[in-house]
C-alpha positions as a Markdown table, in Angstrom:
| # | Residue | x | y | z |
|---|---|---|---|---|
| 1 | Met | -19.5 | -21.7 | 6.2 |
| 2 | Ser | -18.6 | -23.7 | 9.4 |
| 3 | Thr | -15.2 | -24.2 | 10.9 |
| 4 | Val | -15.4 | -27.8 | 10.0 |
| 5 | Asn | -15.9 | -27.0 | 6.1 |
| 6 | Leu | -13.3 | -24.4 | 6.3 |
| 7 | Ala | -10.9 | -26.8 | 8.0 |
| 8 | Gln | -11.8 | -29.4 | 5.2 |
| 9 | Thr | -11.3 | -26.9 | 2.6 |
| 10 | Arg | -7.8 | -26.0 | 3.9 |
| 11 | Ala | -6.8 | -29.8 | 4.1 |
| 12 | Asp | -8.2 | -30.3 | 0.2 |
| 13 | Gln | -5.8 | -27.2 | -0.5 |
| 14 | Glu | -2.9 | -28.9 | 1.3 |
| 15 | His | -3.5 | -32.1 | -0.4 |
| 16 | Ser | -3.7 | -30.5 | -3.7 |
| 17 | Lys | -0.4 | -28.9 | -3.4 |
| 18 | Pro | 2.8 | -30.2 | -5.1 |
| 19 | Ser | 5.6 | -31.7 | -2.8 |
| 20 | Gln | 8.0 | -28.8 | -1.9 |
| 21 | Gly | 10.8 | -31.0 | -0.3 |
| 22 | Gly | 13.4 | -28.8 | 0.9 |
| 23 | Thr | 12.2 | -25.3 | 0.8 |
| 24 | Leu | 14.3 | -23.0 | -1.4 |
| 25 | Pro | 15.6 | -19.7 | 0.2 |
| 26 | Ile | 13.2 | -17.8 | -2.6 |
| 27 | Arg | 10.5 | -19.7 | -0.9 |
| 28 | Ser | 11.2 | -18.5 | 3.0 |
| 29 | Val | 9.2 | -15.6 | 4.0 |
| 30 | Val | 11.8 | -14.2 | 6.3 |
| 31 | Phe | 14.1 | -14.1 | 3.1 |
| 32 | Val | 11.4 | -12.3 | 1.2 |
| 33 | Met | 11.0 | -9.8 | 4.5 |
| 34 | Gly | 14.3 | -9.1 | 4.6 |
| 35 | Thr | 15.0 | -8.8 | 1.2 |
| 36 | Ala | 12.1 | -6.1 | 1.1 |
| 37 | Phe | 13.4 | -4.4 | 4.3 |
| 38 | Leu | 16.9 | -4.0 | 2.9 |
| 39 | Leu | 15.7 | -2.7 | -0.3 |
| 40 | Arg | 13.7 | -0.1 | 1.2 |
| 41 | Leu | 16.5 | 1.2 | 3.4 |
| 42 | Ala | 18.8 | 1.1 | 0.4 |
| 43 | Val | 16.6 | 3.5 | -1.3 |
| 44 | Ile | 16.1 | 5.9 | 1.5 |
| 45 | Thr | 20.0 | 5.9 | 2.0 |
| 46 | Ile | 21.2 | 5.7 | -1.7 |
| 47 | Gly | 18.1 | 7.9 | -3.1 |
| 48 | His | 18.4 | 10.3 | -0.2 |
| 49 | Thr | 14.8 | 10.4 | 0.3 |
| 50 | Tyr | 15.3 | 11.4 | 4.0 |
| 51 | Arg | 16.1 | 14.8 | 2.7 |
| 52 | Ile | 12.7 | 16.4 | 3.2 |
| 53 | Thr | 12.2 | 19.6 | 1.7 |
| 54 | Pro | 12.6 | 22.6 | 4.1 |
| 55 | Arg | 9.6 | 24.7 | 2.5 |
| 56 | Arg | 7.3 | 26.0 | 5.1 |
| 57 | Asp | 9.5 | 24.7 | 7.9 |
| 58 | His | 9.4 | 21.3 | 6.8 |
| 59 | Phe | 5.7 | 21.0 | 6.2 |
| 60 | Gln | 5.9 | 18.0 | 4.2 |
| 61 | Phe | 7.5 | 16.2 | 7.0 |
| 62 | Gly | 4.5 | 14.7 | 7.9 |
| 63 | Trp | 2.1 | 17.6 | 7.1 |
| 64 | Glu | -0.5 | 18.0 | 9.9 |
| 65 | Met | 0.9 | 14.8 | 11.8 |
| 66 | Gly | 4.6 | 16.3 | 11.7 |
| 67 | Arg | 3.1 | 19.6 | 13.3 |
| 68 | Leu | 1.2 | 17.5 | 15.9 |
| 69 | Ala | 4.4 | 15.6 | 16.7 |
| 70 | Arg | 6.4 | 18.7 | 16.8 |
| 71 | Ser | 4.0 | 20.2 | 19.6 |
| 72 | Ile | 4.3 | 16.8 | 21.6 |
| 73 | Ala | 7.9 | 17.0 | 21.3 |
| 74 | Lys | 8.3 | 20.7 | 22.4 |
| 75 | Gly | 6.0 | 19.7 | 25.5 |
| 76 | Trp | 2.8 | 21.4 | 24.3 |
| 77 | Gly | 0.7 | 18.2 | 24.1 |
| 78 | Phe | -1.7 | 17.2 | 21.4 |
| 79 | Ser | -2.2 | 20.5 | 19.6 |
| 80 | Ser | -1.5 | 22.8 | 16.8 |
| 81 | Pro | -1.8 | 20.7 | 13.5 |
| 82 | Thr | -0.8 | 23.9 | 11.4 |
| 83 | Asp | 1.7 | 26.5 | 11.3 |
| 84 | Leu | 0.1 | 28.7 | 14.0 |
| 85 | Asp | -0.3 | 27.9 | 17.4 |
| 86 | Ser | -4.3 | 26.9 | 17.6 |
| 87 | Gly | -4.5 | 24.9 | 20.7 |
| 88 | Pro | -5.5 | 21.1 | 21.8 |
| 89 | Ser | -6.6 | 19.1 | 18.7 |
| 90 | Ala | -8.2 | 15.8 | 17.7 |
| 91 | Trp | -7.3 | 16.2 | 14.2 |
| 92 | Thr | -6.3 | 12.5 | 13.7 |
| 93 | Gly | -5.5 | 9.4 | 15.7 |
| 94 | Pro | -2.8 | 9.7 | 18.3 |
| 95 | Val | -0.5 | 6.9 | 17.6 |
| 96 | Tyr | 1.4 | 7.7 | 14.7 |
| 97 | Pro | 2.1 | 11.4 | 15.9 |
| 98 | Tyr | 3.3 | 10.3 | 19.1 |
| 99 | Ile | 5.6 | 7.7 | 17.4 |
| 100 | Leu | 6.9 | 10.4 | 15.3 |
| 101 | Ala | 7.2 | 12.7 | 18.4 |
| 102 | Gly | 9.2 | 10.0 | 20.1 |
| 103 | Ile | 11.6 | 9.9 | 17.1 |
| 104 | Phe | 11.6 | 13.7 | 17.3 |
| 105 | Lys | 12.9 | 13.6 | 20.9 |
| 106 | Val | 15.6 | 11.3 | 20.3 |
| 107 | Cys | 16.8 | 12.4 | 16.9 |
| 108 | Gly | 15.8 | 16.0 | 16.4 |
| 109 | Ile | 12.8 | 18.0 | 15.2 |
| 110 | Tyr | 12.4 | 17.7 | 11.6 |
| 111 | Ser | 16.1 | 16.6 | 11.4 |
| 112 | Lys | 17.5 | 14.4 | 8.5 |
| 113 | Ala | 17.9 | 11.7 | 11.0 |
| 114 | Ser | 14.3 | 11.7 | 12.3 |
| 115 | Ala | 13.5 | 11.4 | 8.7 |
| 116 | Trp | 15.8 | 8.5 | 8.2 |
| 117 | Val | 14.4 | 6.5 | 11.4 |
| 118 | Ile | 10.7 | 7.3 | 10.4 |
| 119 | Leu | 11.2 | 6.2 | 7.3 |
| 120 | Ala | 12.7 | 3.1 | 8.4 |
| 121 | Phe | 10.1 | 2.4 | 10.6 |
| 122 | Asn | 7.5 | 2.8 | 7.7 |
| 123 | Ser | 9.9 | 0.5 | 5.7 |
| 124 | Leu | 10.1 | -2.2 | 8.6 |
| 125 | Phe | 6.2 | -2.4 | 8.6 |
| 126 | Ala | 5.9 | -2.3 | 4.8 |
| 127 | Ser | 8.5 | -5.4 | 4.9 |
| 128 | Leu | 6.4 | -7.2 | 7.5 |
| 129 | Thr | 3.2 | -7.2 | 5.4 |
| 130 | Cys | 5.3 | -9.6 | 3.0 |
| 131 | Gly | 4.9 | -12.1 | 6.0 |
| 132 | Thr | 1.3 | -11.4 | 6.8 |
| 133 | Leu | 0.3 | -11.3 | 3.0 |
| 134 | Phe | 2.1 | -14.3 | 2.5 |
| 135 | Gln | 0.6 | -16.3 | 5.2 |
| 136 | Ile | -3.0 | -15.2 | 3.9 |
| 137 | Ala | -2.2 | -16.0 | 0.3 |
| 138 | Arg | -1.0 | -19.6 | 1.2 |
| 139 | His | -3.9 | -20.3 | 3.4 |
| 140 | Leu | -6.6 | -19.0 | 0.8 |
| 141 | Phe | -4.7 | -20.1 | -2.5 |
| 142 | Gly | -1.7 | -22.2 | -2.0 |
| 143 | Pro | 2.1 | -21.6 | -1.7 |
| 144 | Thr | 2.8 | -20.5 | -5.4 |
| 145 | Val | 0.4 | -17.4 | -5.0 |
| 146 | Ala | 1.6 | -17.0 | -1.6 |
| 147 | Ala | 5.1 | -16.5 | -3.0 |
| 148 | Ala | 4.5 | -14.6 | -5.9 |
| 149 | Thr | 2.5 | -12.0 | -3.9 |
| 150 | Ala | 4.9 | -11.8 | -1.2 |
| 151 | Trp | 7.6 | -11.3 | -3.6 |
| 152 | Thr | 5.5 | -8.6 | -5.7 |
| 153 | Trp | 5.0 | -6.8 | -2.4 |
| 154 | Ala | 8.5 | -6.8 | -1.6 |
| 155 | Leu | 10.1 | -5.8 | -5.2 |
| 156 | Phe | 7.3 | -3.7 | -7.0 |
| 157 | Pro | 8.4 | -0.1 | -7.1 |
| 158 | Tyr | 5.1 | 1.5 | -6.5 |
| 159 | Leu | 4.6 | -0.6 | -3.5 |
| 160 | Ile | 8.1 | 0.4 | -2.2 |
| 161 | Tyr | 7.3 | 4.5 | -2.6 |
| 162 | Trp | 5.1 | 5.1 | 0.1 |
| 163 | Pro | 7.1 | 3.9 | 3.1 |
| 164 | Val | 10.2 | 5.4 | 1.7 |
| 165 | Arg | 9.0 | 8.8 | 0.8 |
| 166 | Val | 6.0 | 9.6 | 2.7 |
| 167 | Val | 5.8 | 10.4 | 6.2 |
| 168 | Trp | 2.6 | 8.9 | 7.6 |
| 169 | Glu | 0.9 | 6.1 | 9.1 |
| 170 | Val | -0.1 | 4.5 | 5.9 |
| 171 | Ser | 2.4 | 1.5 | 5.6 |
| 172 | Phe | 1.8 | 0.9 | 9.5 |
| 173 | Thr | -2.0 | 0.7 | 8.9 |
| 174 | Thr | -1.7 | -1.7 | 6.1 |
| 175 | Phe | 0.3 | -4.0 | 8.3 |
| 176 | Leu | -2.1 | -3.8 | 11.0 |
| 177 | Leu | -5.1 | -4.5 | 8.5 |
| 178 | Ser | -3.2 | -7.3 | 6.9 |
| 179 | Leu | -2.4 | -8.7 | 10.4 |
| 180 | Ala | -6.4 | -8.5 | 11.4 |
| 181 | Leu | -6.8 | -10.2 | 8.2 |
| 182 | Trp | -4.9 | -13.0 | 9.0 |
| 183 | Leu | -6.2 | -13.2 | 12.6 |
| 184 | Ala | -9.7 | -13.4 | 11.6 |
| 185 | Ile | -8.9 | -16.4 | 9.4 |
| 186 | Val | -6.9 | -18.0 | 12.1 |
| 187 | Leu | -9.9 | -17.3 | 15.1 |
| 188 | Ala | -12.7 | -18.7 | 12.3 |
| 189 | Glu | -10.9 | -21.7 | 12.0 |
| 190 | Arg | -9.8 | -22.5 | 15.7 |
| 191 | Asn | -12.6 | -23.2 | 18.2 |
| 192 | Ser | -10.7 | -21.5 | 21.0 |
| 193 | Gly | -12.1 | -19.3 | 23.9 |
| 194 | Ser | -12.7 | -15.6 | 24.5 |
| 195 | Leu | -9.2 | -14.4 | 24.9 |
| 196 | Pro | -7.9 | -14.5 | 21.2 |
| 197 | Trp | -10.9 | -12.7 | 20.5 |
| 198 | Val | -9.9 | -10.0 | 23.2 |
| 199 | Gly | -6.6 | -9.7 | 21.4 |
| 200 | Phe | -8.7 | -9.2 | 18.0 |
| 201 | Gly | -10.5 | -6.3 | 19.8 |
| 202 | Leu | -7.4 | -5.0 | 20.9 |
| 203 | Leu | -5.6 | -5.0 | 17.6 |
| 204 | Trp | -8.7 | -3.1 | 16.0 |
| 205 | Gly | -8.5 | -0.6 | 18.7 |
| 206 | Leu | -4.9 | 0.1 | 17.7 |
| 207 | Ile | -6.2 | 0.1 | 14.3 |
| 208 | Ala | -8.9 | 2.5 | 14.8 |
| 209 | Leu | -6.4 | 5.3 | 17.0 |
| 210 | Thr | -4.0 | 4.9 | 14.1 |
| 211 | Asn | -6.4 | 5.4 | 11.2 |
| 212 | Thr | -10.0 | 5.7 | 12.2 |
| 213 | Ala | -11.3 | 5.3 | 8.4 |
| 214 | Val | -10.0 | 1.7 | 8.3 |
| 215 | Leu | -12.3 | 0.7 | 11.4 |
| 216 | Ile | -15.3 | 0.4 | 8.6 |
| 217 | Leu | -13.9 | -2.9 | 7.9 |
| 218 | Phe | -14.1 | -4.2 | 11.5 |
| 219 | Pro | -17.7 | -5.4 | 11.3 |
| 220 | Cys | -17.5 | -6.8 | 8.2 |
| 221 | Met | -14.4 | -8.8 | 9.3 |
| 222 | Leu | -15.8 | -9.7 | 12.7 |
| 223 | Ala | -19.1 | -10.9 | 11.2 |
| 224 | Trp | -17.5 | -13.3 | 8.5 |
| 225 | Ala | -15.2 | -14.7 | 11.5 |
| 226 | Val | -17.9 | -15.2 | 14.1 |
| 227 | Gly | -20.4 | -16.7 | 11.4 |
| 228 | Gln | -17.6 | -19.6 | 10.9 |
| 229 | Leu | -18.1 | -20.6 | 14.6 |
| 230 | Pro | -20.4 | -23.6 | 14.9 |
| 231 | Ala | -22.3 | -22.5 | 18.2 |
| 232 | Arg | -24.3 | -19.5 | 18.9 |
| 233 | Ser | -23.2 | -19.2 | 22.3 |
| 234 | Gln | -19.4 | -19.0 | 20.9 |
| 235 | Arg | -20.6 | -16.1 | 18.5 |
| 236 | Ser | -22.0 | -13.9 | 21.2 |
| 237 | Thr | -19.0 | -14.7 | 23.3 |
| 238 | Ala | -16.9 | -13.6 | 20.2 |
| 239 | Val | -18.6 | -10.4 | 19.3 |
| 240 | Ala | -18.9 | -9.3 | 23.2 |
| 241 | Ala | -15.4 | -9.9 | 23.5 |
| 242 | Ser | -14.0 | -8.2 | 20.5 |
| 243 | Ala | -16.5 | -5.3 | 20.6 |
| 244 | Leu | -16.2 | -4.4 | 24.3 |
| 245 | Thr | -12.3 | -4.6 | 24.0 |
| 246 | Leu | -12.5 | -2.2 | 21.2 |
| 247 | Val | -14.1 | 0.2 | 22.9 |
| 248 | Leu | -12.2 | -0.2 | 26.0 |
| 249 | Ala | -9.0 | 0.2 | 24.0 |
| 250 | Ile | -10.3 | 3.9 | 22.6 |
| 251 | Thr | -11.8 | 5.1 | 25.5 |
| 252 | Pro | -9.1 | 6.8 | 27.2 |
| 253 | Trp | -8.5 | 8.8 | 23.9 |
| 254 | Thr | -12.1 | 9.6 | 23.9 |
| 255 | Leu | -12.1 | 10.9 | 27.4 |
| 256 | Arg | -9.3 | 12.8 | 26.9 |
| 257 | Asn | -11.1 | 14.7 | 24.1 |
| 258 | Tyr | -14.3 | 15.2 | 26.1 |
| 259 | Gln | -12.3 | 16.6 | 29.1 |
| 260 | Val | -10.2 | 18.7 | 26.9 |
| 261 | Phe | -13.1 | 20.1 | 24.2 |
| 262 | Gly | -16.3 | 19.4 | 26.3 |
| 263 | Arg | -18.3 | 17.1 | 24.0 |
| 264 | Leu | -17.9 | 13.5 | 22.7 |
| 265 | Ile | -15.3 | 13.1 | 19.9 |
| 266 | Leu | -14.7 | 9.4 | 19.6 |
| 267 | Ile | -11.1 | 10.0 | 18.1 |
| 268 | Arg | -11.0 | 12.5 | 15.6 |
| 269 | Asp | -13.0 | 15.7 | 14.8 |
| 270 | Asn | -12.1 | 16.4 | 11.2 |
| 271 | Leu | -14.4 | 14.9 | 9.2 |
| 272 | Ala | -16.7 | 17.8 | 8.5 |
| 273 | Leu | -13.6 | 19.9 | 7.0 |
| 274 | Glu | -12.5 | 17.0 | 4.8 |
| 275 | Leu | -16.3 | 16.6 | 3.4 |
| 276 | Tyr | -16.6 | 20.2 | 3.0 |
| 277 | Glu | -13.2 | 20.4 | 1.3 |
| 278 | Ala | -14.7 | 18.3 | -1.3 |
| 279 | Asn | -17.7 | 19.4 | -1.4 |
| 280 | Asn | -18.3 | 23.4 | -1.8 |
| 281 | Glu | -18.9 | 26.1 | -4.3 |
| 282 | Ser | -14.9 | 26.3 | -5.2 |
| 283 | Ser | -14.7 | 22.4 | -5.6 |
| 284 | Ser | -14.8 | 20.5 | -8.6 |
| 285 | Gly | -15.3 | 17.2 | -6.6 |
| 286 | Phe | -11.7 | 17.4 | -5.2 |
| 287 | Trp | -10.1 | 18.7 | -2.3 |
| 288 | Thr | -9.4 | 22.1 | -2.2 |
| 289 | Arg | -6.1 | 23.2 | -1.2 |
| 290 | Ser | -6.7 | 26.8 | -1.4 |
| 291 | Glu | -9.0 | 26.8 | 1.5 |
| 292 | His | -7.5 | 24.1 | 3.7 |
| 293 | Pro | -6.3 | 25.5 | 7.1 |
| 294 | Gly | -3.2 | 23.4 | 6.6 |
| 295 | Asn | -2.4 | 25.4 | 3.5 |
| 296 | Asp | -4.3 | 28.8 | 3.1 |
| 297 | Pro | -3.1 | 31.6 | 5.6 |
| 298 | Asp | -6.4 | 33.0 | 5.7 |
| 299 | Ser | -8.3 | 29.8 | 6.7 |
| 300 | Met | -5.3 | 29.1 | 9.0 |
| 301 | Gln | -5.7 | 32.4 | 10.7 |
| 302 | Arg | -9.7 | 31.6 | 11.1 |
| 303 | Phe | -8.7 | 28.4 | 12.6 |
| 304 | Gln | -6.6 | 29.7 | 15.1 |
| 305 | Lys | -9.1 | 32.6 | 16.0 |
| 306 | Leu | -12.0 | 30.2 | 16.5 |
| 307 | Gly | -10.3 | 27.4 | 17.9 |
| 308 | Glu | -10.5 | 23.7 | 16.3 |
| 309 | Ile | -13.8 | 22.6 | 17.4 |
| 310 | Ala | -15.6 | 25.8 | 16.3 |
| 311 | Phe | -13.8 | 26.0 | 13.1 |
| 312 | Met | -15.0 | 22.1 | 12.2 |
| 313 | Asp | -18.5 | 23.2 | 13.4 |
| 314 | Glu | -18.4 | 26.0 | 11.1 |
| 315 | Lys | -17.6 | 23.7 | 8.0 |
| 316 | Arg | -20.2 | 21.4 | 9.1 |
| 317 | Glu | -22.5 | 24.0 | 8.6 |
| 318 | Glu | -21.2 | 25.2 | 5.4 |
| 319 | Leu | -21.3 | 21.6 | 4.5 |
| 320 | Val | -25.1 | 21.0 | 5.2 |
| 321 | His | -25.9 | 24.4 | 3.4 |
| 322 | Phe | -24.0 | 23.3 | 0.3 |
| 323 | Val | -25.4 | 19.6 | 0.0 |
| 324 | Glu | -28.9 | 21.2 | 0.8 |
| 325 | Gln | -28.6 | 23.8 | -2.3 |
| 326 | His | -26.7 | 21.7 | -4.6 |
| 327 | Pro | -27.7 | 17.8 | -4.0 |
| 328 | Asp | -27.0 | 17.3 | -7.9 |
| 329 | Lys | -23.6 | 18.5 | -7.6 |
| 330 | Val | -22.7 | 16.1 | -4.8 |
| 331 | Leu | -24.0 | 13.3 | -6.5 |
| 332 | Phe | -21.8 | 14.2 | -9.6 |
| 333 | Tyr | -18.8 | 14.8 | -7.4 |
| 334 | Thr | -19.4 | 11.8 | -5.7 |
| 335 | Gly | -19.6 | 9.8 | -9.2 |
| 336 | Lys | -16.0 | 11.5 | -10.2 |
| 337 | Arg | -14.7 | 10.3 | -6.9 |
| 338 | Phe | -15.8 | 6.9 | -7.4 |
| 339 | Tyr | -13.8 | 6.9 | -10.6 |
| 340 | Tyr | -10.9 | 8.5 | -9.3 |
| 341 | Phe | -10.4 | 6.3 | -6.3 |
| 342 | Trp | -9.7 | 3.4 | -8.6 |
| 343 | Ala | -8.2 | 5.2 | -11.3 |
| 344 | Ala | -6.2 | 8.0 | -9.3 |
| 345 | Pro | -6.9 | 11.6 | -9.0 |
| 346 | Pro | -5.9 | 13.9 | -12.2 |
| 347 | Gln | -2.4 | 15.0 | -11.6 |
| 348 | Ala | 0.5 | 16.2 | -14.1 |
| 349 | Ser | 2.9 | 13.5 | -14.8 |
| 350 | Met | 5.5 | 14.7 | -16.9 |
| 351 | Val | 8.7 | 12.6 | -17.8 |
| 352 | Gly | 11.4 | 13.4 | -20.3 |
| 353 | Gly | 8.8 | 16.1 | -21.6 |
| 354 | Phe | 6.1 | 13.5 | -22.3 |
| 355 | Glu | 2.8 | 14.0 | -20.8 |
| 356 | Leu | 1.9 | 10.6 | -19.3 |
| 357 | Arg | -1.3 | 11.7 | -17.3 |
| 358 | Val | -3.3 | 8.8 | -19.6 |
| 359 | Ala | -0.9 | 6.1 | -18.9 |
| 360 | Arg | -1.1 | 6.8 | -15.0 |
| 361 | His | -4.7 | 6.7 | -14.9 |
| 362 | Thr | -4.5 | 3.5 | -17.1 |
| 363 | Gln | -2.2 | 1.7 | -15.0 |
| 364 | Phe | -4.3 | 2.8 | -11.7 |
| 365 | Leu | -7.5 | 1.5 | -13.3 |
| 366 | Leu | -6.0 | -1.8 | -14.9 |
| 367 | Ala | -4.8 | -2.8 | -11.5 |
| 368 | Ser | -8.6 | -2.4 | -9.9 |
| 369 | Ile | -10.0 | -4.1 | -12.9 |
| 370 | Phe | -7.8 | -7.0 | -12.5 |
| 371 | Ala | -8.3 | -7.2 | -8.8 |
| 372 | Ala | -12.3 | -6.8 | -9.4 |
| 373 | Ala | -12.1 | -9.6 | -11.8 |
| 374 | Gly | -10.3 | -11.8 | -9.1 |
| 375 | Leu | -12.8 | -11.2 | -6.6 |
| 376 | Ile | -15.5 | -12.0 | -9.4 |
| 377 | Leu | -13.7 | -15.2 | -10.0 |
| 378 | Leu | -13.9 | -16.1 | -6.1 |
| 379 | Phe | -17.6 | -15.7 | -6.3 |
| 380 | Ile | -18.0 | -17.8 | -9.6 |
| 381 | Arg | -16.1 | -20.5 | -7.8 |
| 382 | Arg | -17.7 | -20.1 | -4.6 |
| 383 | His | -14.7 | -19.6 | -2.7 |
| 384 | Pro | -15.2 | -19.8 | 0.9 |
| 385 | Tyr | -13.4 | -16.8 | 1.8 |
| 386 | Arg | -14.8 | -14.6 | -1.0 |
| 387 | Trp | -17.3 | -12.8 | 1.8 |
| 388 | Leu | -14.1 | -12.0 | 4.0 |
| 389 | Leu | -12.3 | -10.3 | 1.1 |
| 390 | Ala | -15.3 | -8.6 | -0.7 |
| 391 | Pro | -15.6 | -5.8 | 1.9 |
| 392 | Phe | -11.9 | -4.9 | 1.2 |
| 393 | Leu | -13.0 | -3.8 | -2.4 |
| 394 | Leu | -17.0 | -3.1 | -1.9 |
| 395 | Val | -17.1 | -1.3 | 1.9 |
| 396 | Tyr | -13.6 | 0.3 | 2.6 |
| 397 | Pro | -13.6 | 2.7 | -0.4 |
| 398 | Val | -17.3 | 4.1 | 0.6 |
| 399 | Pro | -16.1 | 7.0 | 2.7 |
| 400 | Tyr | -13.4 | 8.2 | 0.1 |
| 401 | Tyr | -16.2 | 8.4 | -2.4 |
| 402 | Leu | -17.3 | 11.7 | -0.3 |
| 403 | Val | -13.7 | 13.0 | 0.2 |
| 404 | Asn | -10.8 | 13.6 | -1.7 |
| 405 | Pro | -9.5 | 10.1 | -3.3 |
| 406 | Phe | -5.7 | 10.3 | -2.8 |
| 407 | Pro | -3.7 | 7.3 | -4.1 |
| 408 | Arg | -2.5 | 6.8 | -0.5 |
| 409 | Tyr | -5.8 | 6.2 | 0.7 |
| 410 | Lys | -6.4 | 3.2 | -1.0 |
| 411 | His | -3.0 | 1.6 | 0.0 |
| 412 | Pro | -4.4 | -0.3 | 3.0 |
| 413 | Ile | -6.6 | -2.4 | 0.9 |
| 414 | Glu | -3.9 | -2.9 | -1.9 |
| 415 | Pro | -2.2 | -6.1 | -0.2 |
| 416 | Val | -5.8 | -7.7 | -0.7 |
| 417 | Met | -5.9 | -6.1 | -4.3 |
| 418 | Leu | -2.7 | -7.7 | -5.2 |
| 419 | Met | -3.4 | -11.0 | -3.9 |
| 420 | Leu | -6.7 | -11.2 | -6.2 |
| 421 | Ile | -4.5 | -9.8 | -9.2 |
| 422 | Val | -2.0 | -12.8 | -8.7 |
| 423 | Tyr | -4.8 | -15.2 | -8.1 |
| 424 | Leu | -6.4 | -14.2 | -11.1 |
| 425 | Leu | -3.2 | -14.6 | -13.1 |
| 426 | Ser | -2.3 | -18.0 | -11.7 |
| 427 | Glu | -5.8 | -19.2 | -12.6 |
| 428 | Ala | -5.9 | -17.6 | -16.3 |
| 429 | Asn | -4.8 | -21.0 | -17.8 |
| 430 | Arg | -7.5 | -23.0 | -16.3 |
| 431 | Ile | -10.5 | -20.4 | -17.1 |
| 432 | Arg | -12.1 | -21.8 | -20.4 |
| 433 | Leu | -14.6 | -19.6 | -22.3 |
| 434 | Pro | -17.9 | -21.3 | -23.5 |
| 435 | Ala | -17.9 | -23.3 | -26.5 |
| 436 | Gly | -18.3 | -21.2 | -29.8 |
| 437 | Phe | -17.2 | -17.9 | -28.1 |
| 438 | Gly | -14.5 | -15.8 | -29.8 |
| 439 | Phe | -13.2 | -15.5 | -33.4 |
| 440 | Thr | -15.6 | -18.0 | -34.8 |
| 441 | Arg | -18.6 | -15.8 | -33.7 |
| 442 | Trp | -16.9 | -12.4 | -34.9 |
| 443 | Arg | -16.6 | -14.2 | -38.3 |
| 444 | Ala | -20.2 | -14.7 | -38.3 |
| 445 | Leu | -21.2 | -11.2 | -37.8 |
């Protein structure tokens, strides 16, 4: 679809919206973001979520990212992602560990003050996601869906959990990805020069250095956005500007890795370990905590002895051997992880003496089904943005079918999932089943 058609669709949407007159505070995206932020700060402060358990020297305070941040704050550089001194690391992207290290320098390593500040940082970007989500939903589906989506993101308890309890980059990544989605929409509709596409590539560089796995959506988003440009020369310029800027943005970290390890490591080096942890003799298709160097003392010591790169090479060899010997198991495990990515991995859920395991799976699965139904409705109605949103559900999860599908790995696409769910519910009264479908047909059987 061309820029002209997108603009016309946008005009039609605006024309079909009811007049809003004086905008109520509840409709104000700033009010929504402020409410979301204050609510999250209240949960952190009143709920004492900043009191992170001191077990294993505060390992749950960011896990490997916390260990990396501690090393940076102590002047040891980007190193030692486990309890032991194991030397330089490329375990993860550098952005979030350096942010956490800066907080450690000011507020103290593993202190309650540092925990409060980093959770507030997470909450700030979770709240800003209300704004990007509002803009995207209003542009695609109108103000009613936008308001409902933003308020749900602001108030729904499950969506509050991640920024206020987990010291990880997931809330920051989620905001950046939503911002990239909004920027892709803007660039597709504005016949601008190359500079905005440079900004698009720079944003994706930041995303890549924060959460490398999300980078799988960059070619999908870029292909859709440039496909809306009217001239072939404009498309070439947009692709070159965005891709080259992305490469330049990650190059300093890649050069650091080459200088430190003597080999090409674009951003991070632990993919082989994550794949092996989910596909080995002791695994049932999920992450084997007992063999992970972040948890198991023996693996940790071997990690220290070999060094990070040699350890990852060893895990790569073990992974290849297992795949060659048990391709059927790998395929079966992949199928299990596909299901559990959308329905949440097995986990004991005891509340008041009642086992809620089935309820937990059901609520995750229902959200996934409704989001998928919303996407299907977009395709049925040939919505002009259907191919922009489809990769969030079809492409993004693919790497997680091969490793452990932690629920937090799905969080970056949950803004789009929520938007699709709200859209589906808003359109429910307009969906008409074929004549003769329903109870009359069942009576005839």
